[in-house]
DRENGU-77653 format. One line per 5 residues: number of its first residue (from 1); their letters; for each residue x, y, z of N, C-alpha, C. Coordinates in nm, 3 decimals, m for minus. Example, Ala and Ser with C-alpha at 12.3 -4.5 7.8 and 13.67 -1.06 7.14 Angstrom:
2
1 = as = 1.319/m0.569/0.780/1.230/m0.450/0.780/1.320/m0.330/0.780  1.285/m0.225/0.708/1.367/m0.106/0.714/1.290/0.003/0.787
END
This chain:
305
1 = xxxxx = m23.037/19.911/m1.602/m23.030/19.843/m1.693/m22.933/19.896/m1.795  m22.834/19.836/m1.859/m22.728/19.913/m1.928/m22.781/19.908/m2.129  m22.767/20.003/m2.189/m22.851/20.021/m2.293/m22.731/19.943/m2.433  m22.593/19.922/m2.404/m22.529/19.822/m2.475/m22.397/19.785/m2.354  m22.382/19.636/m2.407/m22.308/19.539/m2.381/m22.158/19.574/m2.441
6 = xxxxx = m22.058/19.544/m2.411/m21.961/19.518/m2.493/m21.907/19.425/m2.467  m21.832/19.338/m2.515/m21.788/19.238/m2.483/m21.683/19.188/m2.521  m21.588/19.133/m2.471/m21.420/19.133/m2.508/m21.326/19.147/m2.514  m21.208/19.163/m2.514/m21.049/19.204/m2.420/m21.101/19.288/m2.332  m21.023/19.272/m2.195/m20.986/19.357/m2.096/m20.847/19.353/m2.063
11 = xxxxx = m20.795/19.430/m2.109/m20.643/19.446/m2.068/m20.579/19.501/m1.956  m20.453/19.489/m1.921/m20.385/19.636/m1.868/m20.242/19.631/m2.006  m20.228/19.771/m2.010/m20.175/19.844/m2.090/m20.030/19.910/m2.055  m19.917/19.891/m2.088/m19.804/19.979/m2.041/m19.722/20.032/m2.139  m19.788/20.166/m2.144/m19.711/20.233/m2.269/m19.588/20.318/m2.269
16 = xxxxx = m19.484/20.303/m2.342/m19.360/20.335/m2.388/m19.391/20.419/m2.465  m19.299/20.552/m2.500/m19.309/20.608/m2.588/m19.142/20.657/m2.624  m19.132/20.643/m2.689/m19.035/20.608/m2.770/m18.976/20.751/m2.825  m18.828/20.798/m2.888/m18.824/20.887/m2.951/m18.880/20.837/m3.105  m18.828/20.703/m3.163/m18.824/20.654/m3.302/m18.859/20.495/m3.297
21 = xxxxx = m18.957/20.450/m3.328/m18.927/20.310/m3.375/m18.821/20.253/m3.441  m18.735/20.139/m3.336/m18.644/20.107/m3.424/m18.666/19.977/m3.476  m18.571/20.033/m3.609/m18.501/19.883/m3.711/m18.488/19.739/m3.615  m18.456/19.613/m3.661/m18.427/19.518/m3.677/m18.329/19.537/m3.626  m18.278/19.486/m3.501/m18.090/19.532/m3.401/m18.061/19.678/m3.369
26 = xxxxx = m18.233/19.775/m3.391/m18.169/19.866/m3.383/m18.244/19.915/m3.190  m18.221/20.034/m3.156/m18.224/20.080/m3.049/m18.345/20.185/m3.010  m18.403/20.240/m2.933/m18.505/20.327/m2.911/m18.471/20.430/m2.807  m18.501/20.508/m2.788/m18.521/20.584/m2.628/m18.643/20.585/m2.536  m18.664/20.532/m2.457/m18.791/20.530/m2.382/m18.782/20.682/m2.358
31 = xxxxx = m18.868/20.780/m2.367/m18.902/20.887/m2.312/m19.025/20.869/m2.164  m19.093/20.751/m2.173/m19.213/20.779/m2.067/m19.266/20.627/m2.067  m19.326/20.627/m1.937/m19.393/20.412/m1.943/m19.504/20.502/m1.877  m19.601/20.448/m1.886/m19.743/20.466/m1.822/m19.820/20.313/m1.837  m19.834/20.293/m1.724/m19.941/20.180/m1.715/m20.130/20.204/m1.715
36 = xxxxx = m20.217/20.162/m1.769/m20.317/20.172/m1.743/m20.427/20.077/m1.830  m20.538/20.093/m1.797/m20.684/19.973/m1.871/m20.623/20.004/m1.995  m20.666/19.889/m2.057/m20.711/19.885/m2.216/m20.769/19.755/m2.287  m20.781/19.720/m2.343/m20.836/19.638/m2.404/m20.963/19.685/m2.482  m20.993/19.663/m2.632/m21.109/19.700/m2.696/m21.251/19.670/m2.652
41 = xxxxx = m21.272/19.601/m2.565/m21.440/19.611/m2.536/m21.443/19.709/m2.421  m21.340/19.723/m2.346/m21.298/19.776/m2.210/m21.285/19.966/m2.283  m21.214/19.973/m2.399/m21.213/20.105/m2.437/m21.340/20.162/m2.504  m21.437/20.090/m2.549/m21.567/20.110/m2.639/m21.660/20.115/m2.505  m21.618/20.067/m2.359/m21.782/20.072/m2.293/m21.743/20.190/m2.184
46 = xxxxx = m21.625/20.251/m2.217/m21.523/20.363/m2.143/m21.601/20.491/m2.199  m21.580/20.464/m2.329/m21.653/20.568/m2.433/m21.782/20.596/m2.429  m21.881/20.471/m2.473/m22.023/20.510/m2.445/m22.056/20.551/m2.313  m21.999/20.549/m2.168/m22.038/20.590/m2.078/m21.969/20.774/m2.077  m21.878/20.820/m2.139/m21.874/20.926/m2.145/m21.954/21.035/m2.279
51 = xxxxx = m22.047/20.960/m2.367/m22.141/20.967/m2.424/m22.289/20.947/m2.368  m22.290/20.902/m2.282/m22.399/20.932/m2.200/m22.545/20.785/m2.206  m22.408/20.719/m2.275/m22.483/20.566/m2.288/m22.410/20.497/m2.151  m22.572/20.433/m2.113/m22.486/20.308/m2.051/m22.456/20.180/m2.090  m22.351/20.151/m2.011/m22.237/20.056/m2.080/m22.243/19.929/m1.948
56 = xxxxx = m22.213/19.796/m2.013/m22.172/19.751/m1.957/m22.060/19.617/m1.981  m21.975/19.556/m1.940/m21.894/19.488/m1.988/m21.916/19.361/m1.955  m21.879/19.288/m2.060/m21.820/19.129/m2.052/m21.673/19.074/m2.109  m21.592/19.027/m2.004/m21.521/19.001/m2.025/m21.427/18.933/m1.906  m21.316/18.936/m1.967/m21.209/18.839/m1.781/m21.087/18.891/m1.795
61 = xxxxx = m21.054/18.891/m1.644/m20.924/18.958/m1.589/m20.860/18.855/m1.499  m20.790/18.840/m1.507/m20.656/18.776/m1.389/m20.721/18.827/m1.229  m20.708/18.711/m1.117/m20.697/18.810/m1.010/m20.596/18.846/m0.960  m20.578/18.966/m1.003/m20.389/19.002/m0.989/m20.413/19.139/m0.928  m20.318/19.197/m0.958/m20.307/19.338/m0.918/m20.356/19.445/m1.079
66 = xxxxx = m20.325/19.374/m1.191/m20.341/19.440/m1.249/m20.478/19.446/m1.325  m20.524/19.297/m1.307/m20.683/19.285/m1.313/m20.812/19.369/m1.237  m20.744/19.395/m1.062/m20.841/19.418/m1.012/m20.773/19.579/m1.033  m20.660/19.633/m1.087/m20.673/19.773/m1.164/m20.763/19.784/m1.252  m20.762/19.708/m1.346/m20.829/19.751/m1.475/m20.968/19.763/m1.444
71 = xxxxx = m21.038/19.645/m1.344/m21.170/19.681/m1.330/m21.198/19.789/m1.261  m21.097/19.815/m1.157/m21.134/19.999/m1.080/m21.135/20.092/m1.118  m21.088/20.049/m1.236/m21.013/20.208/m1.362/m21.192/20.241/m1.400  m21.245/20.096/m1.442/m21.335/20.125/m1.587/m21.453/20.136/m1.450  m21.473/20.119/m1.349/m21.576/20.115/m1.244/m21.612/20.248/m1.239
76 = xxxxx = m21.439/20.306/m1.172/m21.493/20.434/m1.149/m21.543/20.540/m1.254  m21.513/20.485/m1.359/m21.566/20.564/m1.458/m21.741/20.548/m1.513  m21.785/20.454/m1.467/m21.914/20.426/m1.448/m21.981/20.316/m1.555  m21.866/20.270/m1.563/m21.882/20.100/m1.651/m21.984/20.023/m1.558  m22.037/19.952/m1.618/m22.118/19.806/m1.542/m22.026/19.703/m1.571
81 = xxxxx = m21.948/19.660/m1.441/m21.817/19.518/m1.462/m21.885/19.386/m1.353  m21.999/19.398/m1.352/m22.074/19.314/m1.248/m22.067/19.144/m1.375  m22.018/19.176/m1.485/m22.011/19.083/m1.571/m21.833/19.076/m1.638  m21.740/19.115/m1.600/m21.616/19.061/m1.553/m21.633/18.973/m1.489  m21.546/18.815/m1.525/m21.509/18.748/m1.463/m21.323/18.780/m1.433
86 = xxxxx = m21.355/18.728/m1.325/m21.186/18.697/m1.263/m21.162/18.569/m1.247  m21.056/18.484/m1.299/m21.002/18.411/m1.310/m20.896/18.350/m1.273  m20.908/18.278/m1.142/m20.830/18.203/m1.059/m20.629/18.177/m1.144  m20.717/18.092/m1.240/m20.612/17.992/m1.290/m20.471/18.094/m1.420  m20.502/18.203/m1.402/m20.404/18.321/m1.514/m20.404/18.430/m1.482
91 = xxxxx = m20.290/18.489/m1.547/m20.275/18.648/m1.579/m20.379/18.675/m1.609  m20.367/18.853/m1.551/m20.431/18.939/m1.640/m20.341/18.942/m1.811  m20.419/18.942/m1.910/m20.338/19.032/m2.013/m20.288/19.181/m2.015  m20.156/19.110/m2.053/m20.072/19.275/m2.032/m20.019/19.326/m2.150  m20.047/19.441/m2.255/m20.011/19.451/m2.372/m19.898/19.578/m2.372
96 = xxxxx = m19.784/19.535/m2.436/m19.691/19.692/m2.418/m19.715/19.758/m2.563  m19.725/19.875/m2.576/m19.790/19.910/m2.664/m19.630/20.019/m2.702  m19.550/20.033/m2.761/m19.467/20.166/m2.827/m19.546/20.231/m2.932  m19.508/20.362/m2.847/m19.532/20.468/m2.927/m19.449/20.597/m2.985  m19.409/20.631/m3.112/m19.308/20.689/m3.140/m19.358/20.850/m3.163
101 = xxxxx = m19.280/20.944/m3.192/m19.290/21.112/m3.137/m19.448/21.154/m3.294  m19.459/21.051/m3.398/m19.556/21.059/m3.454/m19.675/21.040/m3.481  m19.690/20.952/m3.308/m19.819/20.851/m3.241/m19.832/20.723/m3.352  m19.722/20.707/m3.428/m19.761/20.524/m3.530/m19.713/20.425/m3.346  m19.771/20.329/m3.388/m19.774/20.236/m3.252/m19.700/20.087/m3.281
106 = xxxxx = m19.665/20.002/m3.257/m19.690/19.874/m3.284/m19.657/19.822/m3.110  m19.692/19.690/m3.119/m19.763/19.615/m2.968/m19.697/19.532/m2.970  m19.664/19.516/m2.844/m19.620/19.362/m2.784/m19.742/19.339/m2.714  m19.778/19.127/m2.688/m19.858/19.066/m2.599/m19.786/18.983/m2.566  m19.836/18.949/m2.429/m19.815/18.859/m2.357/m19.903/18.757/m2.289
111 = xxxxx = m19.941/18.627/m2.331/m20.017/18.533/m2.271/m20.113/18.604/m2.119  m20.241/18.592/m2.149/m20.296/18.614/m2.074/m20.477/18.538/m2.083  m20.542/18.626/m1.969/m20.665/18.530/m1.926/m20.765/18.614/m2.040  m20.714/18.726/m2.159/m20.890/18.826/m2.173/m20.978/18.677/m2.251  m20.962/18.597/m2.253/m21.027/18.550/m2.370/m21.096/18.429/m2.273
116 = xxxxx = m21.099/18.387/m2.172/m21.114/18.296/m2.064/m21.266/18.307/m2.080  m21.351/18.405/m2.093/m21.460/18.455/m2.032/m21.552/18.329/m2.213  m21.698/18.296/m2.070/m21.766/18.273/m2.213/m21.887/18.330/m2.215  m21.980/18.243/m2.317/m22.129/18.344/m2.359/m22.206/18.329/m2.259  m22.204/18.166/m2.139/m22.316/18.205/m2.044/m22.227/18.248/m1.864
121 = xxxxx = m22.155/18.332/m1.938/m22.141/18.414/m1.828/m22.228/18.582/m1.848  m22.279/18.617/m1.962/m22.365/18.703/m1.971/m22.527/18.660/m1.964  m22.582/18.697/m1.830/m22.736/18.620/m1.799/m22.822/18.661/m1.914  m22.905/18.630/m1.914/m23.062/18.624/m2.042/m23.097/18.786/m2.012  m23.117/18.825/m1.912/m23.234/18.958/m1.895/m23.134/19.052/m1.927
126 = xxxxx = m23.016/19.080/m1.881/m22.902/19.182/m1.954/m22.903/19.213/m2.069  m22.912/19.114/m2.161/m22.901/19.090/m2.295/m23.032/19.084/m2.374  m23.159/19.061/m2.289/m23.303/19.133/m2.362/m23.262/19.274/m2.363  m23.239/19.291/m2.189/m23.290/19.420/m2.209/m23.187/19.537/m2.310  m23.109/19.516/m2.310/m23.003/19.583/m2.396/m23.050/19.651/m2.521
131 = xxxxx = m23.001/19.754/m2.564/m22.994/19.801/m2.695/m22.951/19.737/m2.775  m22.808/19.702/m2.771/m22.707/19.663/m2.885/m22.599/19.610/m2.800  m22.564/19.528/m2.815/m22.446/19.436/m2.842/m22.310/19.432/m2.898  m22.199/19.512/m2.846/m22.100/19.532/m2.928/m21.933/19.437/m2.891  m21.894/19.320/m3.012/m21.810/19.289/m3.010/m21.694/19.281/m3.080
136 = xxxxx = m21.587/19.236/m2.975/m21.460/19.231/m2.996/m21.385/19.127/m3.029  m21.251/19.170/m3.040/m21.172/19.055/m3.064/m21.239/18.930/m2.941  m21.222/18.782/m2.960/m21.251/18.722/m2.870/m21.281/18.609/m2.885  m21.308/18.425/m2.875/m21.324/18.341/m2.917/m21.367/18.307/m3.007  m21.390/18.271/m3.124/m21.459/18.289/m3.257/m21.617/18.184/m3.192
141 = xxxxx = m21.627/18.105/m3.080/m21.750/18.061/m3.052/m21.840/18.090/m2.948  m21.742/18.196/m2.876/m21.806/18.316/m2.775/m21.895/18.378/m2.850  m21.832/18.466/m2.928/m21.895/18.554/m2.979/m22.007/18.492/m3.099  m22.044/18.398/m3.176/m22.162/18.362/m3.239/m22.211/18.338/m3.164  m22.184/18.298/m3.089/m22.293/18.267/m2.990/m22.360/18.344/m2.891
146 = xxxxx = m22.292/18.459/m2.850/m22.339/18.628/m2.793/m22.444/18.634/m2.939  m22.389/18.637/m3.057/m22.460/18.717/m3.134/m22.637/18.638/m3.188  m22.536/18.505/m3.148/m22.682/18.479/m3.200/m22.816/18.508/m3.111  m22.765/18.546/m2.939/m22.825/18.484/m2.861/m22.958/18.642/m2.885  m22.829/18.776/m2.926/m22.866/18.849/m2.902/m22.983/18.941/m3.024
151 = xxxxx = m22.984/18.814/m3.141/m23.061/18.842/m3.183/m23.216/18.774/m3.173  m23.166/18.665/m3.134/m23.299/18.583/m3.035/m23.381/18.691/m2.978  m23.334/18.815/m2.941/m23.405/18.903/m2.831/m23.378/19.015/m2.902  m23.390/19.074/m3.050/m23.403/19.182/m3.109/m23.275/19.244/m3.028  m23.178/19.223/m3.020/m23.079/19.298/m2.962/m22.970/19.334/m3.057
156 = xxxxx = m22.957/19.442/m3.124/m22.862/19.496/m3.275/m22.747/19.443/m3.215  m22.678/19.430/m3.337/m22.522/19.361/m3.286/m22.385/19.454/m3.374  m22.298/19.490/m3.315/m22.194/19.541/m3.421/m22.032/19.453/m3.383  m21.971/19.448/m3.455/m21.848/19.324/m3.404/m21.692/19.408/m3.509  m21.607/19.455/m3.432/m21.486/19.509/m3.442/m21.418/19.384/m3.444
161 = xxxxx = m21.413/19.279/m3.512/m21.301/19.183/m3.497/m21.174/19.127/m3.473  m21.021/19.271/m3.525/m20.950/19.322/m3.517/m20.871/19.201/m3.647  m20.749/19.245/m3.609/m20.626/19.243/m3.718/m20.610/19.082/m3.759  m20.704/19.005/m3.676/m20.706/18.864/m3.724/m20.824/18.825/m3.781  m20.904/18.895/m3.807/m21.043/18.862/m3.907/m21.042/18.773/m3.989
166 = xxxxx = m20.926/18.763/m4.113/m20.930/18.665/m4.175/m20.873/18.541/m4.114  m20.825/18.467/m4.028/m20.788/18.334/m3.943/m20.837/18.312/m3.842  m20.947/18.369/m3.763/m20.972/18.350/m3.649/m21.141/18.264/m3.669  m21.140/18.226/m3.756/m21.286/18.176/m3.855/m21.414/18.219/m3.744  m21.419/18.339/m3.763/m21.523/18.423/m3.746/m21.624/18.440/m3.837
171 = xxxxx = m21.634/18.365/m3.925/m21.729/18.360/m4.003/m21.887/18.330/m3.967  m21.921/18.228/m3.900/m22.049/18.240/m3.810/m22.086/18.325/m3.721  m22.002/18.421/m3.641/m22.032/18.543/m3.588/m22.072/18.612/m3.713  m22.014/18.692/m3.809/m22.015/18.794/m3.880/m22.180/18.751/m3.935  m22.220/18.663/m4.006/m22.355/18.598/m4.020/m22.433/18.671/m3.948
176 = xxxxx = m22.433/18.660/m3.776/m22.546/18.713/m3.678/m22.514/18.882/m3.693  m22.422/18.962/m3.769/m22.411/19.092/m3.685/m22.444/19.235/m3.778  m22.506/19.291/m3.721/m22.582/19.401/m3.794/m22.443/19.481/m3.902  m22.362/19.543/m3.816/m22.274/19.636/m3.870/m22.133/19.505/m3.807  m21.995/19.583/m3.872/m21.875/19.491/m3.865/m21.805/19.643/m3.906
181 = xxxxx = m21.709/19.668/m3.817/m21.612/19.749/m3.823/m21.457/19.697/m3.853  m21.422/19.758/m3.981/m21.289/19.736/m3.997/m21.217/19.853/m4.056  m21.068/19.835/m4.036/m20.956/19.939/m4.075/m20.920/19.944/m4.233  m20.864/19.976/m4.302/m20.803/19.940/m4.413/m20.735/19.786/m4.440  m20.661/19.788/m4.322/m20.575/19.690/m4.353/m20.646/19.531/m4.326
186 = xxxxx = m20.739/19.570/m4.237/m20.849/19.431/m4.217/m20.956/19.403/m4.298  m20.974/19.512/m4.369/m21.125/19.490/m4.465/m21.030/19.445/m4.584  m20.873/19.477/m4.663/m20.781/19.420/m4.767/m20.801/19.310/m4.711  m20.746/19.235/m4.554/m20.759/19.082/m4.583/m20.874/19.047/m4.583  m20.989/19.043/m4.543/m21.118/19.005/m4.526/m21.181/18.997/m4.666
191 = xxxxx = m21.206/19.091/m4.766/m21.237/19.095/m4.866/m21.161/19.102/m5.001  m21.047/19.160/m4.984/m20.937/19.148/m5.114/m20.926/19.305/m5.161  m20.811/19.368/m5.173/m20.767/19.542/m5.228/m20.899/19.568/m5.314  m20.890/19.457/m5.399/m21.005/19.475/m5.537/m21.137/19.500/m5.466  m21.179/19.429/m5.407/m21.343/19.437/m5.354/m21.345/19.551/m5.241
196 = xxxxx = m21.245/19.565/m5.196/m21.277/19.702/m5.105/m21.238/19.815/m5.194  m21.164/19.848/m5.333/m21.178/19.987/m5.347/m21.328/20.019/m5.484  m21.330/19.822/m5.531/m21.452/19.868/m5.602/m21.619/19.884/m5.563  m21.607/19.863/m5.368/m21.715/19.827/m5.365/m21.800/19.696/m5.358  m21.913/19.634/m5.286/m21.941/19.502/m5.284/m22.054/19.469/m5.380
201 = xxxxx = m22.138/19.566/m5.473/m22.190/19.553/m5.539/m22.144/19.492/m5.704  m21.999/19.458/m5.738/m21.945/19.437/m5.852/m21.873/19.308/m5.853  m21.826/19.222/m5.955/m21.755/19.164/m5.928/m21.760/18.989/m5.897  m21.733/18.933/m5.881/m21.750/18.788/m5.826/m21.800/18.766/m5.723  m21.842/18.605/m5.728/m21.894/18.629/m5.539/m21.743/18.595/m5.443
206 = xxxxx = m21.795/18.637/m5.360/m21.668/18.625/m5.228/m21.578/18.481/m5.237  m21.473/18.496/m5.228/m21.372/18.357/m5.213/m21.350/18.256/m5.064  m21.428/18.371/m4.988/m21.375/18.300/m4.847/m21.545/18.320/m4.792  m21.536/18.256/m4.650/m21.660/18.224/m4.582/m21.705/18.358/m4.517  m21.543/18.406/m4.461/m21.559/18.578/m4.395/m21.644/18.621/m4.538
211 = xxxxx = m21.549/18.651/m4.612/m21.580/18.791/m4.730/m21.771/18.764/m4.746  m21.774/18.638/m4.735/m21.887/18.585/m4.804/m22.026/18.638/m4.699  m21.999/18.620/m4.569/m22.029/18.658/m4.424/m22.066/18.861/m4.439  m21.928/18.889/m4.459/m21.944/18.996/m4.511/m22.000/19.092/m4.613  m22.082/19.047/m4.695/m22.120/19.084/m4.772/m22.247/19.109/m4.744
216 = xxxxx = m22.317/19.056/m4.674/m22.440/19.059/m4.622/m22.444/19.134/m4.479  m22.383/19.178/m4.432/m22.378/19.348/m4.335/m22.371/19.438/m4.403  m22.320/19.479/m4.286/m22.299/19.670/m4.302/m22.211/19.713/m4.281  m22.123/19.672/m4.349/m21.957/19.719/m4.310/m21.924/19.881/m4.286  m21.866/19.936/m4.215/m21.812/20.071/m4.153/m21.661/20.077/m4.184
221 = xxxxx = m21.641/20.101/m4.256/m21.455/20.132/m4.270/m21.404/20.240/m4.276  m21.292/20.218/m4.209/m21.236/20.312/m4.096/m21.077/20.346/m4.137  m21.105/20.441/m4.212/m20.980/20.454/m4.298/m20.854/20.608/m4.236  m20.909/20.561/m4.148/m20.774/20.665/m4.016/m20.778/20.825/m4.066  m20.665/20.882/m4.114/m20.741/21.019/m4.153/m20.753/21.080/m4.245
226 = xxxxx = m20.774/20.965/m4.338/m20.879/21.000/m4.452/m21.056/20.969/m4.409  m21.086/20.999/m4.274/m21.256/20.939/m4.275/m21.247/20.840/m4.274  m21.383/20.775/m4.285/m21.474/20.672/m4.308/m21.600/20.642/m4.361  m21.631/20.555/m4.406/m21.762/20.529/m4.467/m21.831/20.424/m4.413  m21.970/20.395/m4.451/m22.043/20.301/m4.431/m22.095/20.277/m4.590
231 = xxxxx = m22.117/20.138/m4.590/m22.119/20.093/m4.693/m22.261/19.943/m4.660  m22.355/19.970/m4.711/m22.461/19.918/m4.662/m22.596/19.866/m4.785  m22.503/19.737/m4.834/m22.565/19.724/m4.981/m22.524/19.813/m5.072  m22.642/19.862/m5.163/m22.536/19.939/m5.251/m22.525/20.092/m5.203  m22.540/20.140/m5.107/m22.575/20.239/m5.087/m22.410/20.277/m5.006
236 = xxxxx = m22.342/20.403/m5.044/m22.210/20.430/m4.976/m22.275/20.551/m4.909  m22.179/20.613/m4.760/m22.185/20.719/m4.690/m22.055/20.751/m4.663  m22.044/20.882/m4.679/m21.864/20.920/m4.605/m21.844/20.969/m4.560  m21.761/21.069/m4.482/m21.730/21.141/m4.391/m21.572/21.174/m4.418  m21.548/21.290/m4.403/m21.391/21.285/m4.481/m21.303/21.279/m4.355
241 = xxxxx = m21.344/21.303/m4.204/m21.305/21.294/m4.064/m21.216/21.477/m4.075  m21.109/21.423/m3.983/m21.063/21.600/m3.947/m20.957/21.583/m3.945  m20.895/21.704/m3.956/m20.754/21.731/m3.912/m20.700/21.676/m3.797  m20.579/21.667/m3.739/m20.541/21.675/m3.638/m20.428/21.609/m3.670  m20.316/21.659/m3.574/m20.169/21.587/m3.517/m20.179/21.470/m3.488
246 = xxxxx = m20.144/21.355/m3.501/m20.205/21.234/m3.422/m20.016/21.236/m3.313  m20.112/21.233/m3.224/m19.974/21.202/m3.059/m19.984/21.063/m3.036  m20.104/20.968/m3.067/m20.072/20.825/m3.020/m20.266/20.769/m3.077  m20.243/20.664/m3.171/m20.329/20.610/m3.233/m20.395/20.487/m3.177  m20.315/20.484/m3.056/m20.417/20.317/m2.977/m20.531/20.418/m2.929
251 = xxxxx = m20.654/20.327/m2.944/m20.753/20.302/m2.937/m20.832/20.414/m3.008  m20.816/20.440/m3.116/m20.881/20.569/m3.203/m20.989/20.491/m3.262  m20.947/20.372/m3.285/m21.055/20.296/m3.377/m21.173/20.233/m3.267  m21.135/20.223/m3.124/m21.219/20.188/m3.030/m21.333/20.305/m3.011  m21.217/20.402/m2.986/m21.345/20.552/m2.961/m21.416/20.572/m3.061
256 = xxxxx = m21.386/20.564/m3.206/m21.492/20.588/m3.286/m21.610/20.478/m3.313  m21.552/20.311/m3.253/m21.695/20.275/m3.250/m21.786/20.288/m3.137  m21.750/20.386/m3.006/m21.846/20.441/m2.896/m21.909/20.569/m2.961  m21.820/20.630/m3.070/m21.899/20.723/m3.106/m22.058/20.735/m3.243  m21.999/20.610/m3.320/m22.115/20.554/m3.414/m22.159/20.518/m3.334
261 = xxxxx = m22.182/20.425/m3.216/m22.282/20.368/m3.138/m22.365/20.426/m3.082  m22.365/20.565/m3.047/m22.415/20.604/m2.947/m22.469/20.718/m3.048  m22.427/20.761/m3.175/m22.466/20.837/m3.234/m22.625/20.729/m3.303  m22.546/20.601/m3.366/m22.692/20.598/m3.401/m22.751/20.506/m3.309  m22.757/20.494/m3.184/m22.827/20.474/m3.074/m22.945/20.595/m3.063
266 = xxxxx = m22.903/20.706/m3.084/m22.987/20.840/m3.074/m23.071/20.873/m3.202  m23.075/20.768/m3.265/m23.106/20.782/m3.414/m23.043/20.861/m3.536  m22.938/20.892/m3.506/m22.846/20.987/m3.603/m22.866/20.905/m3.766  m22.839/20.985/m3.869/m22.826/20.907/m3.997/m22.705/20.850/m4.002  m22.689/20.826/m4.121/m22.559/20.753/m4.114/m22.412/20.819/m4.118
271 = xxxxx = m22.468/20.937/m4.176/m22.397/21.058/m4.193/m22.324/21.126/m4.053  m22.415/21.162/m4.037/m22.395/21.192/m3.863/m22.358/21.123/m3.732  m22.343/20.980/m3.800/m22.308/20.932/m3.694/m22.127/20.892/m3.756  m22.152/20.908/m3.885/m21.957/20.894/m3.921/m21.883/21.031/m3.876  m21.995/21.166/m3.887/m21.893/21.244/m3.814/m21.857/21.312/m3.657
276 = xxxxx = m21.972/21.203/m3.573/m21.924/21.197/m3.453/m21.829/21.067/m3.395  m21.824/20.947/m3.470/m21.754/20.872/m3.507/m21.608/20.926/m3.452  m21.573/20.999/m3.632/m21.457/20.972/m3.653/m21.399/21.168/m3.557  m21.494/21.198/m3.487/m21.474/21.305/m3.427/m21.385/21.258/m3.283  m21.468/21.099/m3.214/m21.436/21.062/m3.147/m21.268/21.011/m3.167
281 = xxxxx = m21.277/20.924/m3.267/m21.117/20.920/m3.322/m21.050/20.940/m3.303  m21.045/21.130/m3.382/m20.982/21.174/m3.387/m20.895/21.245/m3.218  m21.007/21.288/m3.138/m20.986/21.321/m2.998/m20.867/21.230/m2.934  m20.903/21.122/m2.991/m20.829/21.040/m2.919/m20.680/21.003/m2.951  m20.676/21.059/m3.096/m20.584/21.021/m3.182/m20.412/21.118/m3.111
286 = xxxxx = m20.492/21.251/m3.068/m20.453/21.388/m3.057/m20.401/21.387/m2.912  m20.446/21.286/m2.822/m20.380/21.244/m2.680/m20.350/21.098/m2.636  m20.246/21.156/m2.556/m20.166/20.996/m2.518/m20.247/20.874/m2.456  m20.244/20.772/m2.495/m20.311/20.659/m2.421/m20.407/20.606/m2.478  m20.471/20.499/m2.470/m20.580/20.419/m2.528/m20.712/20.469/m2.500
291 = xxxxx = m20.778/20.519/m2.356/m20.865/20.627/m2.373/m20.880/20.762/m2.289  m20.938/20.833/m2.408/m20.937/21.013/m2.416/m21.098/21.032/m2.287  m21.089/21.070/m2.257/m21.241/21.101/m2.182/m21.312/21.141/m2.291  m21.414/21.132/m2.349/m21.479/21.164/m2.456/m21.622/21.223/m2.394  m21.705/21.291/m2.463/m21.800/21.354/m2.379/m21.867/21.463/m2.512
296 = xxxxx = m22.004/21.486/m2.482/m22.090/21.550/m2.626/m22.028/21.712/m2.615  m21.946/21.721/m2.493/m21.908/21.931/m2.460/m21.828/21.892/m2.594  m21.734/21.777/m2.570/m21.567/21.758/m2.605/m21.603/21.794/m2.791  m21.726/21.722/m2.816/m21.740/21.640/m2.954/m21.758/21.788/m2.994  m21.887/21.935/m2.939/m21.923/22.011/m3.001/m21.808/22.087/m3.107
301 = xxxxx = m21.672/22.100/m3.078/m21.622/22.206/m3.138/m21.536/22.158/m3.300  m21.596/21.998/m3.287/m21.578/21.973/m3.406/m21.671/21.911/m3.510  m21.778/21.826/m3.458/m21.847/21.753/m3.541/m21.953/21.881/m3.634  m22.010/21.851/m3.747/m22.088/21.943/m3.829/m22.197/21.956/m3.735  m22.294/22.045/m3.745/m22.419/22.046/m3.732/m22.444/21.966/m3.590
END
């Protein structure tokens, strides 16, 4: 049985490397074009398997060439894909990821079926047997139901809601989770920039349902090249990160989550978990594509102690 179940998006990514991100009405030169599997839940599951943590995936793809290729790629890496739903009525979601020479990205998404799966597509036994459930962007109702079911069987839960944390109605799901992963932009949207700067122990009560839910969970804040931190009540744990020359930041946050979860399941302190997570993010940002092959051997040169 898998120790971690990752639920959320399974996509097909088309990465276009350009000489520069164009201004409006501008033009860029495409230097390369590569297609490969993507999606936050799929990326985290792949990273966990590389770190010797058996992982299963709950998600949905179309019954088409891209969907078959995405699932086959994950299965070849050792991800348990038995709970990936193949949907006949729509296409696999395709993301067009444009990356410039400095590793900065923007994403163009096409409609697809990556949120067609439901909580009922995951049977009770695998969830009860798992040590951890990791949620990524998906239907708010599905996320809330999965998180509630996990807590009923004492399976811990983390959630990386993504850029729409403030407007998708995730408050019910966030009330059920143990860890929430947010980057700086997402944290400012959900909590307000002042709350992010001062921490959660000071100031007035949160103004929104999302902020109120986040005030009761453990925050894992990703600061990109400035490292990361954990805010657990009044406690704050910080790691400065690792200096790298970024090539492509796509998937770095997913790799970070893989490292953090793997380390915590191994009994690591927050400081150690942040060191591992930052190293995973750095390795991914230093190479093209959303999925770098993570392994403990590759992390040895970066992670302290």
